[in-house]
N, C-alpha and C positions, 0 to 999 in steps of 0.2 A: 504494500500500500504506500502510495506516494502522497505527501500532504499537498493541499491546494497551494499553499504559500511555499514555494521552493526557491532555490538559488541556482543560477546558471554560472558555472565555472568555465572560463575560457583560458586555455593555456596556449601561448604562442611560442613556437620553437622553430628551428630550421630542420629541413628534411634530412640533412646530414648529421644531426645530433644523435649521439648514441649513449646508452647506459650499459656498461659491461658488455660490449660487443653486440648489443641488440639495439635496433632503431628505438630512439627514445619514445616516439609515439606509441609503438607496440608495448613497450614496458609500462607506460602510463595507463593504457587501456587495460592491459592484463592485470595490473595492480588494482585498478578501479573495480574490475569485475570480481577479483578475489576478496575485496573488501565490501562487496554487496551493494555498490552504487547502482542506481536505477538503469543507467545506460551511458554510452559514450559514442561520439561520432568524431571521426578524423576528417578534416577538410584540407585539401591541398590548394595553396594559393598560387595565383598566376604571377604575382609581383609583390615585392615588399622589401623592407629593410628594418634593421633593429639596432640595438644599442652598440653592438660591435661592428656593424656593417659600414664599410667605406664605399661600397658599391650597392646599387639596387639589384636585387636578385629578380630575374625575370624569365618567363617562359618563351620569350621571343626567339625564333629559330636562329637569328644571327648572333644571339648572346645567351644561348641555352645554359641555364644555371643548374648545377647539381645540388644546390642547397636552397630549394624553393621554400617559401614559408609554409608552415603547417599549423593549423588550429585544431585543438582538441576541445570539444564541448561536452560538458557533463551537467546533468540536472539531477538534483536530489534535495533532501532537507538541508537546512543551514548547518545542522550539527554534523551530518555526514560529510558535507563539502568542507567544512572547517577542519575536521579530523583528517580528511584526505590531503588537504593542502599542507597541514603540519607534517604529515608523513613524507610527501614528495619534497618538501622544502629541506628536510633533513638529508635527503639522498642526492639532490641535484643542486650544485653550488653555483652554476653559471649557465648562461644561454637560455634563460627562461623568463617569460613574462606571464603573470597570471592575473586575471581580473574576475570579479564576481559582480553579479547584479541580481536583484530580486526578480522572480518570475512567478506568474500565476499558472499553475498546472491545470489545464482544462480536462484532460483525460490521459490515462496511462494504462494501456491494455496489452496483454499478450494474446496468444492464441486461445480460443475458447475450447478447443478440442482436448 
């Protein structure tokens, strides 16, 4: 059961970021699932830059980047999101931007079968 008043967590990383030889986005989603969060989505960006970027990473064919932006979105209760944020903050020391915002969960359903 997911509460009506939830929190959206967005984590911004680079496609080339890793945690112990595993793509960082895979590690984050796997950890979110193992901690019982409601769900996660990984989105690949077409263009972007961050705190350490001296160049803009883009998908344009003439400047194809191997480190495109990646956004991981997770929605759950404020308590679960805060707990998860504390966990990943202990493990990831750089290359990470995380934001939260309140959301209203309209429905959350799995298969009925």
